[in-house]
Every structure is written in C-alpha cells, then in structure tokens.
N, C-alpha and C positions, 0 to 999 in steps of 0.2 A: 508528566503528560495530562495533567489536567484539563478538563473541558467544563465549560457552562452548559446547562441545559440537561435536557434527558438524553437517556442513550437508547437507541433502537437497535435491537440484537439481530442478528442474522440468523435464519433457521438453517442449520447444518446436520445433516443426518449422521448420526452416531457411526464412526467409523467409515467414513467417506472420506475423509482428511487425514493426511500425515503432516503432522505440526512439527513445525521447524525446533528443532531443540538447541539450536545455537543462541537463542534469546536468554539473556538474563540480566537481572537488575543489578547496576552498579554500586556493589557495596561500600567501595572506597570513597566516593564523592556523594552520591544522592541515591538512597534506597528506591526512590522512585522513578530513577531514570533507567532505559534499558539499555545496554550495549549489544550491539547487532550488525550486521552488513546493511549497507544501503545499495539500493539499484535504483535505474533510471529506466523511464519508459522509451523503448526504442520502436522507430517507425509506426508512431501511432499519432492519431489526432484526436482532440477531445469534442464532442457536440452536446451543448447543453440539451437536456431533455426532461422537464420538470424539475424534480427536486434533486436530480443528479445528472450525470455526465456518461454519455455512452462513449466508449474508447473503441475507436475505428482504426482497423489494420490499413496502413495506406496503400499498401501492394495490392490489396482485394477491396478496399473500400466496404469491407464487411464488418459486422460488430465483432469485437475482440474481448467484449468485458463492460464493465460499468465503473464509475467513482461516486461515491457521494461524500462532498466537502462539508465540513463544519465552520467554514470561515465564508467571509463576504467575498464574492468574486471568483471564488470556485478556482476553476483552472487558468483563469488569467492571472489570479495571484501567485498560483503554484510554479514551481520549476519543475514540476512532474518527476520527483523522486518519491522512493517507495519501501518499504520494509517488507519481505516475504515472510508470512507467519504460518503459511499452509499451502499445501498442494493437494489438487483431488487424487483419489486413489484409482477410481474407476477407469480401466484400461479400454472400456467400450465407448468412451466419449473424450473430446478433445482434452488435454490436460489444462488445468487453471491453477492459478495461483491466487490465494486470497491474501490481501495487502493492506499494510496502512501506508495512507499516501502522508509525505513529511516535507516539510521545506526547512533550508537552513536557517538557523537563529542569528546568524552573523557571527558565533564563535567557532571558531575552526573545529571541525569535527562533530559539530552538535546540530542537531534537527529538532523539530518540533511537530507533533501529528496534526493533519490538518483534514484528514478524511480517511475513509476504507473504501476497499473494492473489491473485485474479483474480476481478473483477466488473464487471457491466455498466457500461456507460458513463454511463447514467443514475442512477447511483447514486453519483457523485462531483462536487462541485461546488469549485471553485478557492477557497481562502482567504486565503492569504498568498504573496508571492514573495519570492525571495532569502532563504529560512530556510537555517539551517545544520542538517545531519543529522551528528551525533556517534558 
C-alpha cells in the first residue's frame, strides 16, 4: 500500500468512530498487505469539486460524502470499490463510513489503494471477503 508524496490526515474526534476489527496484515505472503472485505459504491455518482469528488446519492441527488483520490483521473480511473475502516458512532447524525478507495490490480482478489473518503452507510454494499490490499 505504498504511496508517493505526503499524506494528509483526517481530523477525527476521539471516540467518535467505531473502527473495523476485521482488517489484518497478511503474515503469509506480504506483511504490508491488508486482508479484509471489499465493497462497491451503490446508487451513487461522483462529481469533481476541487481536490476531491463529492459523492451524490442518485435517488435524492444530495451529497452523501466525499472521496479524495491520489491517482490521475480520480473517479474516471477507478471502479468505485472501497474498504470500510470505520463507522461514525453518533446516533444523532446520519451514519457514515470512513473508507479506503481501492481498485483491482489485475490479480484475482487483489486491490491497491487509490484514495480515501467518508460516505453514508447506504452508499456501500459488500462485494467480496478476504481480499488483499497491496
């Protein structure tokens, strides 16, 4: 999951997110690869806005989150797969997932990270289990 350039961290209030415990490093093949579930964006479109893409719910045409890509072409180059790494804890607001945006590498069951984001929980559906993110 190596990336070139600097990393800009999200500010997340302590205790406001329930982190996914199913993320694990792959000790058999590559200790830098994650083994986890992969999802796909559902009923959403992407609209470029500055340095990120706004995720729009197609049923309401309202903003459902955002994604920041670290590849050229952003949403056009991606197949809109993602890894859920956490979920907001506050029951008083709409629930959201913190995600890593990934795309297939060409090897069966293997993906690479191409961005990060935060989207409504209704925007993501599980696609496959125990994939490798390299």
